[in-house]
C-alpha positions as CSV (number, residue, x, y, z in Angstrom):
1,M,-49.2,-34.4,-128.3
2,E,-50.3,-33.4,-124.8
3,F,-52.6,-35.7,-122.8
4,H,-55.2,-33.9,-120.7
5,E,-57.8,-36.6,-119.9
6,L,-59.5,-39.7,-121.3
7,Q,-63.0,-40.4,-120.2
8,G,-65.2,-43.4,-120.8
9,E,-68.6,-44.5,-119.5
10,R,-67.2,-45.7,-116.2
11,I,-63.7,-44.3,-115.8
12,K,-61.7,-41.1,-116.2
13,L,-58.0,-41.1,-116.7
14,I,-56.0,-38.0,-115.9
15,P,-52.3,-37.3,-115.7
16,L,-50.7,-37.8,-112.3
17,E,-49.8,-34.6,-110.4
18,F,-47.8,-34.1,-107.2
19,D,-51.1,-33.2,-105.5
20,H,-52.2,-36.8,-105.9
21,I,-49.3,-38.2,-103.8
22,P,-50.9,-37.9,-100.3
23,N,-54.1,-39.7,-101.4
24,L,-52.3,-42.4,-103.3
25,Y,-50.0,-43.0,-100.3
26,E,-53.0,-43.3,-98.0
27,Y,-54.7,-45.9,-100.3
28,S,-51.5,-47.9,-100.7
29,E,-50.9,-48.7,-97.0
30,H,-51.8,-52.4,-97.4
31,P,-48.5,-54.3,-97.2
32,E,-49.5,-56.9,-99.7
33,I,-49.5,-54.3,-102.5
34,W,-45.7,-54.0,-102.1
35,T,-44.9,-57.7,-101.9
36,H,-43.2,-57.9,-105.3
37,Y,-42.2,-54.2,-105.6
38,P,-38.4,-53.8,-105.6
39,A,-38.4,-50.7,-103.3
40,K,-40.0,-50.4,-99.9
41,I,-42.2,-47.3,-99.5
42,R,-43.0,-47.0,-95.8
43,T,-43.3,-43.2,-95.5
44,L,-44.7,-40.4,-97.6
45,E,-41.2,-39.1,-98.1
46,D,-40.1,-42.5,-99.6
47,S,-42.6,-42.0,-102.5
């Protein structure tokens, strides 16, 4: 079974793609997000 997308009234889930990495990295710059994460991602290359 291949997943393409799941859409509800207020949200749409799509599979992650490599094209999403730069935007996800930009939105994850807040240090408190990584407080309990075992790896430190400080640069785009770390992701």
